[in-house]
C-alpha positions as CSV (number, residue, x, y, z in Angstrom):
1,M,7.7,7.2,2.6
2,G,6.1,9.6,2.9
3,P,5.3,12.3,5.1
4,V,2.4,13.8,7.7
5,V,-1.2,13.2,7.5
6,M,-3.4,15.5,5.1
7,S,-6.5,17.3,5.7
8,S,-9.3,15.9,5.3
9,R,-10.4,17.9,2.7
10,R,-7.1,17.0,0.8
11,S,-7.3,13.3,1.9
12,A,-10.8,12.5,0.2
13,R,-9.8,14.1,-3.1
14,A,-6.2,12.0,-3.2
15,Y,-7.8,9.5,-2.0
16,T,-10.8,9.0,-4.8
17,A,-7.6,7.6,-7.4
18,E,-7.6,4.5,-5.8
19,V,-11.1,3.7,-4.3
20,R,-12.5,4.6,-7.7
21,D,-13.1,0.3,-9.0
22,P,-10.9,-1.4,-6.6
23,A,-10.2,-5.1,-7.2
24,I,-9.9,-8.0,-4.4
25,Q,-6.5,-9.4,-4.2
26,Q,-6.2,-11.1,-1.3
27,L,-8.4,-14.5,-0.8
28,V,-8.7,-16.1,2.8
29,L,-9.7,-19.8,1.9
30,K,-10.9,-21.5,5.1
31,I,-9.9,-25.1,4.6
32,H,-10.5,-26.7,8.0
33,S,-13.7,-25.3,10.2
34,R,-12.0,-26.3,13.6
35,C,-9.1,-26.0,16.0
36,D,-7.3,-27.7,18.5
37,L,-6.9,-24.6,20.6
38,A,-9.5,-23.0,23.0
39,C,-8.3,-19.7,22.6
40,D,-11.0,-17.4,25.2
41,H,-10.4,-14.5,22.9
42,C,-11.2,-15.9,19.5
43,Y,-13.4,-14.2,17.0
44,V,-14.1,-17.5,15.3
45,Y,-15.4,-19.5,18.1
46,E,-16.3,-17.0,20.6
47,A,-18.4,-14.6,19.2
48,S,-21.9,-13.6,18.0
49,D,-21.4,-15.5,15.1
50,Q,-21.3,-19.4,15.2
51,S,-22.2,-20.4,11.8
52,W,-18.4,-22.4,12.4
53,R,-20.8,-25.7,13.6
54,T,-23.0,-25.6,10.5
55,R,-19.9,-25.7,8.3
56,P,-17.8,-28.7,6.7
57,T,-15.0,-29.8,9.0
58,V,-12.5,-30.0,5.9
59,I,-12.7,-28.2,2.4
60,A,-13.7,-30.7,-0.6
61,E,-11.9,-31.3,-3.3
62,E,-14.5,-30.2,-5.1
63,T,-14.9,-27.0,-3.3
64,L,-11.6,-26.4,-4.0
65,V,-11.2,-27.1,-7.2
66,Q,-14.1,-24.5,-8.0
67,V,-12.2,-22.1,-5.6
68,A,-9.5,-21.6,-7.9
69,R,-11.0,-21.4,-11.2
70,R,-13.4,-18.8,-10.0
71,L,-10.6,-16.8,-8.8
72,T,-8.9,-17.4,-12.1
73,E,-11.3,-16.2,-13.8
74,Y,-11.6,-13.1,-11.8
75,V,-7.3,-12.6,-12.1
76,C,-7.8,-13.0,-15.9
77,A,-10.7,-10.7,-16.3
78,R,-8.9,-7.9,-14.2
79,N,-5.6,-8.6,-15.4
80,L,-4.3,-8.6,-11.6
81,P,0.2,-8.7,-11.7
82,S,-0.6,-11.1,-8.2
83,V,-2.9,-12.3,-5.8
84,T,-2.4,-13.8,-2.0
85,V,-4.3,-16.4,-1.4
86,I,-4.4,-17.5,2.8
87,L,-4.9,-20.7,3.8
88,H,-6.6,-20.4,7.2
89,G,-9.2,-22.3,9.7
90,G,-10.2,-22.9,12.4
91,E,-6.3,-24.5,12.6
92,P,-5.9,-25.3,8.7
93,L,-2.9,-27.7,10.0
94,L,-5.6,-29.7,11.0
95,A,-6.7,-31.0,6.9
96,G,-2.9,-33.1,7.6
97,P,0.0,-32.7,5.1
98,A,-1.9,-35.1,2.2
99,R,-4.5,-32.7,1.8
100,L,-2.6,-29.6,2.4
101,E,-0.3,-30.8,-0.4
102,R,-3.2,-31.0,-2.8
103,I,-4.5,-27.9,-1.6
104,C,-1.1,-25.9,-2.7
105,A,-0.6,-28.0,-5.9
106,E,-4.6,-27.1,-7.7
107,L,-4.1,-23.6,-6.5
108,T,-0.3,-23.2,-8.0
109,R,-2.0,-25.3,-11.0
110,A,-4.9,-22.7,-12.0
111,L,-3.1,-19.6,-11.0
112,T,0.4,-19.8,-11.7
113,P,0.2,-19.5,-15.7
114,V,-1.7,-16.2,-15.1
115,T,0.0,-14.4,-12.2
116,A,2.3,-14.0,-9.2
117,L,0.4,-16.5,-6.2
118,D,1.7,-15.3,-3.6
119,L,0.5,-18.5,-1.0
120,R,0.6,-18.1,2.4
121,I,-1.1,-20.0,5.5
122,H,-1.8,-18.3,9.4
123,T,-1.2,-20.9,12.0
124,N,-1.3,-21.6,15.7
125,A,2.0,-23.9,14.5
126,V,1.1,-26.3,17.5
127,R,1.1,-29.3,14.8
128,L,4.0,-27.9,12.2
129,N,6.4,-30.3,11.5
130,E,9.0,-31.2,8.6
131,N,6.3,-33.1,7.1
132,H,4.4,-29.8,6.4
133,L,7.4,-27.7,6.4
134,R,8.5,-29.8,2.9
135,I,5.4,-29.1,1.6
136,F,5.5,-25.7,2.0
137,D,9.1,-25.2,0.7
138,E,8.1,-26.7,-2.4
139,F,5.2,-24.0,-3.2
140,R,6.7,-21.4,-1.5
141,V,4.1,-21.3,1.4
142,K,4.6,-18.2,3.7
143,I,4.1,-19.3,7.7
144,G,2.0,-17.1,10.0
145,I,2.3,-17.7,13.3
146,S,-0.2,-16.4,16.2
147,L,1.5,-16.1,19.6
148,D,1.0,-13.0,22.4
149,G,3.7,-13.1,24.0
150,D,6.1,-14.7,26.6
151,R,5.1,-17.4,28.6
152,V,2.9,-15.8,30.7
153,A,1.0,-13.7,28.0
154,N,0.6,-16.3,25.7
155,D,-1.2,-18.7,28.6
156,R,-3.5,-16.3,29.8
157,H,-5.5,-17.3,26.5
158,R,-4.2,-19.1,24.0
159,L,-4.9,-22.8,25.9
160,D,-5.7,-26.1,24.1
161,H,-9.0,-28.1,25.0
162,R,-7.4,-29.8,28.3
163,G,-6.5,-26.3,29.4
164,R,-3.1,-27.4,28.9
165,S,-0.2,-24.8,27.7
166,S,0.5,-24.3,23.7
167,Y,3.9,-22.3,24.3
168,D,6.4,-25.2,24.3
169,R,4.6,-26.8,21.2
170,V,4.7,-23.1,19.3
171,L,8.5,-22.8,20.1
172,R,9.6,-25.8,18.7
173,A,7.8,-25.2,15.6
174,I,8.9,-21.8,15.3
175,E,12.3,-22.9,15.6
176,L,12.2,-25.5,12.7
177,L,10.8,-22.9,10.9
178,R,14.0,-20.8,11.9
179,L,16.1,-23.4,10.7
180,P,18.4,-22.5,6.6
181,E,16.5,-24.6,5.4
182,Y,13.0,-23.1,6.2
183,R,13.6,-19.7,7.2
184,H,12.8,-17.9,3.7
185,L,9.0,-19.5,4.8
186,Y,8.7,-17.2,7.8
187,Q,6.4,-14.6,7.5
188,G,5.9,-13.2,10.9
189,L,4.2,-13.4,14.2
190,L,0.4,-12.2,15.2
191,C,0.3,-11.4,18.6
192,T,-3.1,-9.9,20.1
193,V,-2.9,-7.3,23.1
194,D,-3.9,-7.9,26.6
195,V,-3.6,-5.4,28.7
196,A,-2.9,-7.2,31.7
197,N,0.6,-8.3,30.1
198,D,3.6,-6.8,30.3
199,P,3.9,-4.4,26.8
200,V,8.1,-5.0,26.8
201,A,7.9,-8.5,28.2
202,V,6.2,-8.9,25.4
203,H,7.6,-7.4,22.5
204,D,11.2,-8.9,23.7
205,A,9.8,-12.2,23.5
206,L,8.7,-11.9,20.0
207,T,11.5,-10.0,18.9
208,S,13.5,-13.2,20.0
209,L,12.3,-15.5,17.8
210,G,13.0,-13.4,14.7
211,P,10.2,-12.8,12.8
212,P,10.7,-11.2,9.8
213,R,7.6,-9.0,10.9
214,I,5.3,-8.7,13.7
215,D,1.9,-7.3,13.9
216,Y,0.1,-6.4,17.1
217,L,-3.3,-6.9,16.8
218,L,-6.7,-5.3,19.3
219,P,-8.9,-7.8,20.6
220,H,-12.3,-7.8,19.0
221,S,-14.5,-5.9,20.5
222,T,-17.9,-3.6,19.3
223,W,-19.5,-0.5,21.7
224,D,-22.0,-3.7,22.7
225,T,-19.1,-6.0,23.7
226,P,-16.0,-3.3,24.9
227,P,-12.5,-4.0,25.5
228,P,-11.2,-5.7,28.7
229,G,-9.6,-2.6,30.1
230,H,-11.9,-0.2,29.4
231,G,-14.6,0.9,31.6
232,P,-15.0,3.0,35.1
233,G,-11.8,3.4,36.9
234,A,-9.6,2.4,34.1
235,P,-6.9,4.5,32.0
236,A,-8.1,6.8,29.4
237,T,-6.5,5.0,27.0
238,P,-5.0,1.6,27.5
239,Y,-4.5,0.3,24.6
240,A,-2.6,3.1,23.3
241,D,-0.2,3.7,26.1
242,W,0.7,-0.6,26.0
243,L,1.2,-0.1,22.1
244,L,3.8,3.0,22.6
245,K,5.6,1.7,25.4
246,V,5.9,-1.4,22.7
247,F,6.8,1.4,20.1
248,D,9.1,3.0,22.4
249,R,11.0,-0.5,22.4
250,W,11.4,-0.9,19.3
251,E,12.6,2.8,18.8
252,E,15.2,2.1,21.2
253,Q,16.3,-1.7,19.1
254,G,16.8,-0.1,15.9
255,R,13.7,-1.0,14.5
256,P,14.7,-4.2,14.2
257,M,12.2,-5.9,12.2
258,P,8.9,-4.2,10.5
259,V,5.8,-3.9,13.1
260,R,2.7,-4.1,10.9
261,T,0.8,-1.1,13.0
262,F,3.2,1.5,13.6
263,E,4.7,0.7,9.7
264,S,1.2,1.5,8.7
265,V,0.8,4.7,11.1
266,L,4.4,5.9,10.1
267,S,3.8,5.6,6.1
268,T,0.1,7.3,6.7
269,L,1.7,10.1,8.4
270,R,3.9,10.8,5.9
271,G,1.2,10.5,3.5
272,G,1.9,7.0,2.2
273,P,-0.5,4.2,2.0
274,S,-2.2,2.1,5.0
275,L,-0.4,-1.3,5.3
276,T,-3.0,-2.9,7.3
277,E,-7.1,-3.4,7.0
278,A,-7.2,-1.9,10.5
279,L,-6.0,1.3,9.7
280,G,-6.2,4.0,6.9
281,L,-8.7,4.8,4.8
282,A,-7.6,2.1,1.8
283,P,-10.5,-0.1,0.4
284,S,-10.8,-3.5,1.8
285,D,-9.4,-5.9,-1.2
286,L,-10.6,-9.1,1.1
287,A,-12.6,-12.0,0.4
288,V,-12.7,-14.9,2.6
289,I,-14.5,-18.3,1.5
290,E,-15.4,-21.0,3.8
291,T,-14.9,-24.7,4.1
292,D,-18.2,-25.3,2.4
293,G,-17.7,-22.5,-0.7
294,T,-19.7,-19.9,0.4
295,F,-18.0,-16.3,-0.1
296,E,-18.2,-14.1,3.3
297,Q,-16.7,-10.7,4.1
298,A,-13.7,-10.7,7.0
299,D,-13.7,-12.5,9.5
300,S,-13.5,-9.8,12.2
301,L,-17.1,-8.9,11.4
302,K,-18.2,-11.8,13.0
303,T,-17.8,-10.2,16.4
304,A,-20.9,-8.3,15.9
305,Y,-23.6,-10.2,15.4
306,A,-24.9,-13.9,14.3
307,G,-24.7,-13.3,10.5
308,A,-22.3,-10.2,9.9
309,P,-19.9,-11.4,7.3
310,A,-22.4,-13.8,5.3
311,T,-23.3,-12.4,1.7
312,G,-25.5,-15.2,0.4
313,Y,-23.1,-16.2,-2.1
314,D,-21.2,-19.1,-3.2
315,V,-18.2,-19.9,-5.5
316,F,-20.7,-22.8,-7.4
317,R,-23.3,-20.1,-8.5
318,H,-21.2,-16.6,-8.0
319,G,-17.6,-15.0,-9.0
320,F,-15.7,-12.7,-7.2
321,A,-16.7,-9.8,-9.5
322,E,-20.4,-10.0,-8.2
323,F,-18.5,-10.6,-4.3
324,A,-16.7,-7.8,-4.9
325,E,-20.4,-5.8,-5.8
326,H,-21.8,-7.2,-2.7
327,P,-23.0,-3.8,-0.4
328,G,-21.3,-4.8,2.7
329,V,-17.7,-5.2,0.2
330,R,-18.0,-1.6,-1.1
331,A,-18.8,-0.1,2.3
332,R,-15.6,-0.8,2.9
333,Q,-14.2,0.7,-0.3
334,L,-15.4,4.4,-0.2
335,G,-12.8,5.9,1.8
336,L,-13.0,8.7,3.8
337,A,-16.8,8.6,3.1
338,G,-17.3,5.8,4.3
339,V,-16.2,6.6,8.2
340,S,-18.8,8.2,10.6
341,E,-18.9,12.3,10.8
342,T,-17.1,11.7,13.8
343,C,-14.0,10.8,12.1
344,R,-14.1,12.6,8.9
345,R,-13.9,15.5,11.5
346,C,-10.9,14.4,13.0
347,P,-7.6,15.3,12.7
348,V,-5.9,12.3,12.4
349,V,-8.6,10.3,10.3
350,E,-6.2,9.2,7.3
351,S,-4.0,7.1,9.7
352,C,-7.1,6.1,12.3
353,G,-9.6,5.0,9.3
354,G,-11.8,4.9,11.9
355,G,-10.7,1.8,12.8
356,L,-11.2,-2.1,12.0
357,Y,-15.2,-2.0,10.4
358,A,-16.3,-4.7,12.9
359,H,-15.0,-2.2,16.3
360,R,-17.1,0.1,15.0
361,Y,-20.5,-1.6,15.6
362,S,-23.4,-0.9,17.9
363,G,-27.0,-2.1,18.1
364,E,-27.8,1.4,18.0
365,K,-26.3,2.9,14.9
366,G,-24.6,-0.5,12.9
367,F,-21.4,0.7,11.6
368,D,-21.7,4.4,11.4
369,N,-19.9,4.8,14.8
370,P,-16.2,5.6,15.6
371,S,-14.2,2.5,16.5
372,V,-14.7,1.7,20.2
373,F,-10.8,2.0,20.3
374,C,-11.2,5.7,19.6
375,A,-9.6,7.4,22.1
376,D,-6.5,4.8,21.6
377,L,-6.7,5.0,18.3
378,R,-5.8,8.9,18.2
379,A,-3.4,9.1,21.1
380,L,-1.4,6.2,19.2
381,V,-1.5,8.6,16.1
382,E,-0.5,11.5,18.1
383,G,1.9,9.9,20.2
384,I,3.8,8.6,17.2
385,A,3.7,11.8,16.0
386,E,5.3,13.7,18.1
387,R,7.8,11.0,18.5
388,I,9.0,11.3,15.1
389,T,8.6,14.9,14.2
390,E,11.4,16.4,12.8
391,R,11.8,19.4,13.8
392,A,14.9,20.7,11.7
393,L,14.9,22.7,8.3
394,H,15.3,20.3,5.4
395,P,17.3,21.5,2.5
396,A,14.7,20.2,0.1
397,V,12.4,23.0,1.6
398,T,14.3,25.3,0.0
399,D,16.3,23.7,-2.9
400,A,14.6,21.7,-5.7
401,E,17.1,19.5,-6.6
402,E,17.6,18.6,-2.9
403,L,13.9,17.7,-3.1
404,R,14.3,15.4,-6.1
405,L,17.4,13.7,-4.5
406,A,15.4,13.2,-1.4
407,Q,12.8,11.4,-3.1
408,L,15.1,9.7,-5.3
409,R,16.6,8.1,-1.6
410,L,13.1,7.3,-1.0
411,D,13.2,5.3,-4.0
412,R,16.4,3.5,-3.7
413,D,15.4,2.6,0.2
414,L,12.4,1.2,-1.2
415,L,14.3,-1.1,-3.5
416,A,17.0,-2.3,-0.7
417,R,14.0,-3.2,1.5
418,V,12.5,-5.4,-1.0
419,N,15.7,-7.0,-2.0
420,A,16.4,-7.7,1.6
421,R,12.6,-9.1,1.8
422,H,12.9,-10.8,-0.9
423,E,16.7,-11.6,-1.7
424,G,16.9,-15.4,-2.8
425,A,14.1,-15.2,-5.0
426,P,14.5,-17.9,-8.4
427,D,16.4,-15.4,-11.0
428,W,15.3,-12.2,-8.0
429,D,19.5,-12.6,-7.6
430,A,20.7,-12.2,-10.7
431,A,19.1,-9.2,-10.9
432,W,20.0,-7.7,-8.1
433,R,24.2,-8.3,-8.9
434,A,23.3,-5.7,-12.7
435,L,21.4,-3.5,-10.5
436,L,25.0,-3.6,-7.9
437,R,27.0,-3.0,-10.9
438,L,25.1,-0.3,-12.2
439,D,25.1,1.7,-9.2
440,A,28.6,1.3,-8.9
441,D,29.5,2.7,-12.2
442,G,29.0,6.5,-12.3
443,S,28.4,6.7,-16.0
444,T,25.5,3.9,-16.0
445,A,23.8,5.0,-12.2
446,T,22.3,7.9,-13.7
447,H,20.3,5.6,-15.9
448,L,19.3,3.4,-12.8
449,N,17.9,6.3,-11.2
450,T,15.7,7.2,-13.7
451,V,14.1,4.4,-13.8
452,L,13.7,4.6,-10.2
453,A,12.4,7.7,-10.0
454,H,9.9,6.7,-12.6
455,P,6.4,7.7,-10.8
456,Y,4.5,4.3,-11.2
457,L,7.3,2.0,-9.9
458,R,7.1,3.2,-6.4
459,A,3.5,1.7,-5.7
460,V,5.0,-1.7,-6.8
461,L,8.3,-1.3,-4.8
462,R,5.4,-0.5,-1.5
463,G,3.3,-3.8,-2.4
464,C,6.6,-6.1,-2.7
465,L,7.5,-4.8,0.6
466,D,3.9,-6.3,2.1
467,G,2.8,-8.9,-0.3
468,P,4.5,-11.0,-2.6
469,A,7.2,-10.1,-5.1
470,D,5.9,-8.6,-8.2
471,L,9.1,-10.3,-10.1
472,P,7.7,-9.9,-13.5
473,R,7.8,-6.3,-12.6
474,L,10.7,-6.0,-10.7
475,M,12.3,-8.1,-13.3
476,A,10.9,-5.0,-16.4
477,A,12.3,-2.4,-13.9
478,V,16.1,-4.0,-14.0
479,T,15.7,-4.9,-17.8
480,A,14.5,-0.8,-18.5
481,A,17.2,0.5,-16.6
482,L,20.4,-2.3,-18.4
483,V,19.1,-1.2,-21.7
484,S,18.9,2.5,-21.3
485,A,22.6,2.4,-19.9
486,N,23.6,-0.1,-22.5
487,A,25.2,-2.6,-20.0
488,E,25.3,-6.1,-20.8
489,A,23.8,-8.6,-18.6
490,T,21.0,-11.4,-19.5
491,L,17.8,-12.0,-17.4
492,S,15.5,-14.4,-17.7
493,W,12.3,-15.0,-15.4
494,W,8.2,-16.6,-16.1
495,Q,6.4,-14.0,-17.0
496,P,2.5,-14.5,-16.5
497,G,0.5,-12.3,-19.0
498,P,1.6,-10.8,-22.6
499,D,2.0,-7.8,-21.7
500,L,6.3,-6.9,-20.1
501,H,5.7,-3.1,-19.1
502,L,9.7,-1.8,-19.3
503,P,9.3,1.3,-17.4
504,T,10.7,4.5,-19.2
505,L,11.0,3.1,-22.5
506,G,7.9,0.8,-23.3
507,T,5.8,-2.5,-23.8
508,L,6.6,-6.2,-25.2
509,R,3.8,-7.8,-26.0
510,L,3.7,-11.9,-26.3
511,S,1.8,-13.8,-28.0
512,G,1.1,-16.0,-24.4
513,P,2.4,-16.6,-21.0
514,G,6.2,-18.3,-21.0
515,R,9.6,-17.9,-19.9
516,V,11.4,-14.4,-21.4
517,E,15.1,-14.3,-21.8
518,C,16.4,-10.8,-22.1
519,L,20.2,-10.7,-23.6
520,I,21.3,-6.6,-23.0
521,T,24.0,-5.7,-24.6
522,A,25.4,-2.0,-26.3
523,D,23.8,-3.4,-29.4
524,G,20.1,-3.0,-27.5
525,L,17.7,-5.8,-26.3
526,E,17.2,-9.2,-27.6
527,V,14.2,-11.1,-26.4
528,R,13.6,-14.9,-26.4
529,A,10.6,-15.8,-24.9
530,T,9.3,-19.8,-24.9
531,G,5.4,-21.0,-23.6
532,E,4.2,-24.3,-22.2
533,G,5.6,-27.0,-23.9
534,G,8.5,-25.2,-25.7
535,T,6.7,-23.2,-28.2
536,E,8.6,-19.7,-29.1
537,L,6.5,-17.1,-28.5
538,A,5.9,-14.0,-30.6
539,V,7.5,-10.8,-29.2
540,A,6.3,-7.1,-30.7
541,W,7.4,-4.0,-29.7
542,R,5.9,-0.4,-28.3
543,P,7.8,2.4,-27.0
544,L,6.6,4.8,-25.2
545,T,6.6,8.2,-26.5
546,T,8.9,11.2,-25.9
547,V,7.9,14.8,-26.4
548,E,10.8,17.6,-26.7
549,L,10.2,21.1,-25.7
550,T,11.2,24.3,-26.6
551,E,12.2,24.9,-22.8
552,G,13.1,22.5,-20.5
553,P,13.3,18.6,-20.0
554,A,11.8,16.6,-22.4
555,L,8.0,15.1,-21.0
556,L,7.7,11.0,-21.6
557,V,4.4,10.3,-22.1
558,D,3.4,7.0,-20.5
559,D,-0.1,5.5,-21.9
560,A,0.7,2.3,-20.8
561,D,2.7,1.0,-17.7
562,P,-0.1,-0.8,-15.9
563,F,0.5,0.8,-12.7
564,R,-0.4,4.6,-14.1
565,D,-3.7,4.7,-12.5
566,R,-2.8,7.1,-9.9
567,F,-5.2,10.1,-10.9
568,E,-8.3,11.5,-9.2
569,A,-9.9,10.4,-12.6
570,P,-9.8,7.2,-15.1
571,V,-6.9,6.8,-17.5
572,A,-7.3,6.4,-21.5
573,D,-6.6,3.6,-23.2
574,P,-3.0,3.4,-24.7
575,L,-3.4,5.6,-27.1
576,S,-3.1,5.4,-31.1
577,P,-0.4,6.5,-33.4
578,S,-2.1,9.4,-34.6
579,D,-3.5,10.1,-31.4
580,L,-0.5,10.3,-29.5
581,E,0.7,13.0,-32.4
582,L,-1.9,14.9,-31.6
583,F,-1.6,14.6,-27.7
584,A,2.1,15.2,-28.0
585,K,1.2,18.2,-30.2
586,R,-1.0,19.7,-27.7
587,L,1.5,19.7,-25.3
588,R,4.0,21.4,-26.6
589,A,1.4,24.1,-27.2
590,A,0.6,24.4,-23.8
591,H,4.3,24.4,-22.5
592,E,4.7,27.4,-24.9
593,A,1.9,29.3,-23.9
594,L,3.1,29.1,-20.1
595,D,6.6,30.3,-21.3
596,A,4.9,33.4,-23.0
597,R,3.1,33.9,-20.1
598,E,5.2,33.5,-17.4
599,P,8.9,33.1,-18.5
600,G,11.3,31.6,-16.2
601,W,8.5,29.3,-14.4
602,R,10.2,26.8,-14.0
603,K,12.8,28.0,-11.6
604,G,10.4,28.9,-9.3
605,A,10.0,27.1,-5.6
606,D,6.1,25.9,-6.8
607,A,6.8,25.1,-10.1
608,L,5.7,21.4,-11.2
609,V,8.3,20.3,-13.7
610,A,6.7,16.8,-14.3
611,T,8.7,13.9,-15.9
612,T,5.9,12.0,-16.8
613,V,2.6,12.6,-18.5
614,T,-0.2,10.4,-19.3
615,P,-3.4,10.7,-20.8
616,L,-6.6,10.3,-19.0
617,A,-10.1,10.1,-20.3
618,P,-12.0,12.9,-22.1
619,G,-12.9,15.7,-19.6
620,S,-10.4,15.4,-16.8
621,G,-8.9,18.0,-17.4
622,L,-5.1,18.4,-15.4
623,R,-4.7,16.3,-12.6
624,L,-1.6,14.9,-10.1
625,G,-0.5,11.9,-9.2
626,T,-1.5,10.2,-6.1
627,H,2.1,9.2,-4.1
628,A,3.6,9.4,-8.0
629,F,5.9,12.3,-7.6
630,G,6.5,13.9,-11.0
631,A,3.6,12.8,-12.9
632,L,0.8,14.9,-14.7
633,G,-2.2,12.9,-15.4
634,V,-3.8,15.5,-18.7
635,A,-7.2,14.8,-20.8
636,V,-6.8,13.5,-24.0
637,D,-9.1,16.4,-25.1
638,F,-7.5,19.8,-23.0
639,E,-7.2,22.6,-24.3
640,P,-3.6,24.2,-24.4
641,D,-4.7,27.1,-22.7
642,A,-5.7,25.8,-19.7
643,F,-2.0,25.0,-18.6
644,P,-0.8,28.7,-17.8
645,R,-4.6,28.6,-15.5
646,Q,-4.0,25.2,-14.1
647,L,-0.5,24.2,-13.7
648,P,1.0,26.7,-11.2
649,L,-1.3,25.7,-8.6
650,L,-1.0,21.9,-9.2
651,G,2.6,22.8,-8.5
652,R,2.2,24.4,-5.1
653,R,0.2,21.1,-4.4
654,A,2.8,19.1,-5.8
655,R,5.9,20.7,-3.9
656,L,3.4,20.5,-0.3
657,A,2.9,16.7,-1.2
658,A,6.6,15.7,-2.1
659,L,7.8,17.3,1.2
660,R,5.7,15.9,3.1
661,E,7.0,13.0,1.5
662,V,10.6,13.4,2.9
663,T,10.0,15.9,5.9
664,D,7.8,17.2,8.4
665,L,5.9,20.8,7.9
666,S,4.4,20.4,11.2
667,V,3.2,17.7,14.2
668,P,1.4,15.2,11.8
669,G,-2.2,15.4,12.0
670,S,-2.1,19.0,13.5
671,A,-4.5,21.3,12.6
672,A,-1.1,23.3,11.6
673,E,-1.3,20.9,8.3
674,R,-4.7,22.0,7.6
675,L,-4.4,25.8,7.9
676,L,-0.6,25.6,5.9
677,D,-3.1,23.9,2.9
678,E,-5.4,26.5,3.1
679,A,-3.4,29.4,2.8
680,S,-1.0,28.2,0.2
681,E,-4.1,27.6,-2.2
682,C,-5.7,30.7,-1.3
683,A,-2.2,32.2,-2.5
684,G,-2.1,30.1,-5.5
685,H,-5.6,30.8,-6.3
686,L,-4.8,34.8,-5.5
687,A,-1.9,34.9,-8.3
688,A,-4.6,33.7,-11.4
689,A,-7.5,35.8,-10.1
690,P,-9.4,38.6,-11.5
691,H,-9.1,41.7,-9.6
692,D,-12.5,41.9,-7.8
693,A,-12.2,37.9,-6.6
694,A,-8.4,38.8,-5.3
695,E,-9.7,40.5,-1.5
696,P,-11.1,37.4,-0.2
697,L,-8.8,35.4,-1.3
698,R,-6.1,37.7,0.2
699,S,-8.3,37.5,3.1
700,R,-8.0,33.6,3.8
701,A,-5.0,33.6,3.5
702,R,-4.3,36.0,5.8
703,E,-6.5,34.9,8.7
704,A,-5.1,30.7,7.7
705,L,-1.6,32.1,7.8
706,D,-2.8,34.5,11.0
707,T,-4.3,31.4,13.2
708,L,-1.7,29.3,11.4
709,V,1.2,30.8,14.1
710,R,-0.6,32.2,16.8
711,S,-3.3,29.0,17.6
712,S,-0.6,26.1,15.9
713,G,2.2,27.9,16.4
714,H,4.3,25.4,18.2
715,H,3.1,22.6,16.1
716,L,5.4,24.3,13.1
717,T,8.9,22.8,13.0
718,S,11.2,24.6,10.9
719,S,10.5,23.7,7.8
720,G,7.0,24.4,8.2
721,L,7.9,28.2,9.7
722,H,9.6,28.8,6.0
723,L,7.2,27.8,4.2
724,V,5.0,30.4,6.3
725,G,7.2,32.8,5.5
726,E,7.5,32.3,1.3
727,L,4.1,32.7,1.7
728,R,4.0,35.9,3.9
729,R,6.6,37.3,1.4
730,E,4.5,36.0,-1.8
731,L,1.4,37.7,-0.8
732,A,3.3,41.4,0.2
733,V,4.2,41.0,-3.2
734,M,0.9,40.5,-4.7
735,D,-0.2,43.7,-2.3
736,G,2.1,45.8,-4.6
């Protein structure tokens, strides 16, 4: 997905787009507050916060209904395409099959008309049986299971209240879950790390059970209660050492399934998003509701001190929007600004993110600390970075077309992984077969590539890897490719919201939610939509605008894609026809001005040849999209003469970001990245600087390059060294 750890300066800039107003998209719903195991590392029963003792044992019917109502209101208000609800405890299976069925039915009844519901349960699996699985199959509930490895590792902590092993009971449940009729419900395994266990034996035991995903969790600890294995005489980084042995084994196996901790580090090292709350700078999007209906923050905060997760809110008096504004929630949505000063100076902060919020706590400084696992996390990130660094010169560095193709391969790989994870989902298999037909024909594959390369589709594909399949969005993308190719097919799916956006083409607006049938022929697209009760829904069409330029490819003006908010500034609402016409006129004038000032600029190595332009709020200027190759954000009130000044510098940034998504310019997380960025920025400003401002920029660029080669040259790859050579030649030309 994307390259290297960015410098802290650039990361902070890129990140503001994503933390401006994050929505709550995951709910941990406590349906039972007691447990049938007595794990001695449990954060609920063994940590500082003992509020479980005052909670109702089981969630009441009226509480459940109110939770569903509040969540539905919030989903509608925020127009969320999907939401995840995780049934949790205690041990949620203690609620019993009948109550579990009512809980699933109520959540499904309330939410599926308005959004894609990703329903999950996390369990110790001791009681899991076919009665549960039939219910979970009916409501498509994915099942995550806690298991700490082989028998020795698991029985070190995970015993029942009589001191008996839980291992055999859990394995019997997993074997049941792996039966063909239930395999699609298997979410994965969660393992809490104990450095006293053999890492390879633990990993091999877990992989032998064929989980779709594994997650390794560091034991919940704080500076006041340090983790086992830390202290005098202990290794400096015992948890990193343990996890790196697992990483090496995972690599030896050919990465047979995703391991969330490793996937997150790999993603952020290459410029992509964090994939877990425990790592990275992604804003928290999680709410917890206890059995009595009270809103709480992340459960892990129970480790810090009594009352740490509390908010004072409950579903009877408050909604999710109020919870999202709670200071504790906001504190975990600040990105780089929300971590300690020590973390902000650290080169691996983009991957580590200061660690899990709870692990930063100390009685002296609260949460304004690095993680108690700080040394381990840095060693883990740097260890993985060293192992994965691609040292050879990548062809994308010297050829813009190779860079475009490498980016396209990322999107194609994502699509294949999404299909592997979600094949068998209702309606999706027919769409996948249609995609395969498109791809097999050279005359239609180009249309598929155009849709896949649309800059806002990648965010959807990434989301589908870790969360629910956003089936309506996926089906819309397939429909767009089929329509563009004039290929015959019929696709059908449930559309939960009124806006059905076809990437690169436009938006179908339905008069309500309903079942959509898209008939695609050589003559175009025919859409039928049927609401609940069989009523026919009205369908209106709003196409996107394409701006033809005097030189170069046409620009798509996308003011409607629901995932277009990938910029450092707010996007504009869809424009009126007259505003669109004015915006297009300004775009043409801007490119004409740039063509006149810099003839042939599109052939330059750093040329930003955007495919998609998205209107931004007034005063926003020009912006690059975050993780959106080919996207350019342009304020609705921009002045055309700003293009020649700003576009070349944005082109430099875009090229570096795109290269880092496909190869390594240096060892991820090293100082070489910051120095390369600094030299490139200075050269970019120097090219447009007046004479009296040129010398300081020239000196800074040379100093950055000299320092880079002298002190960090061993961290540069062949691709990075090539770019250093480019910059030196460019500076020599500007020197005259």
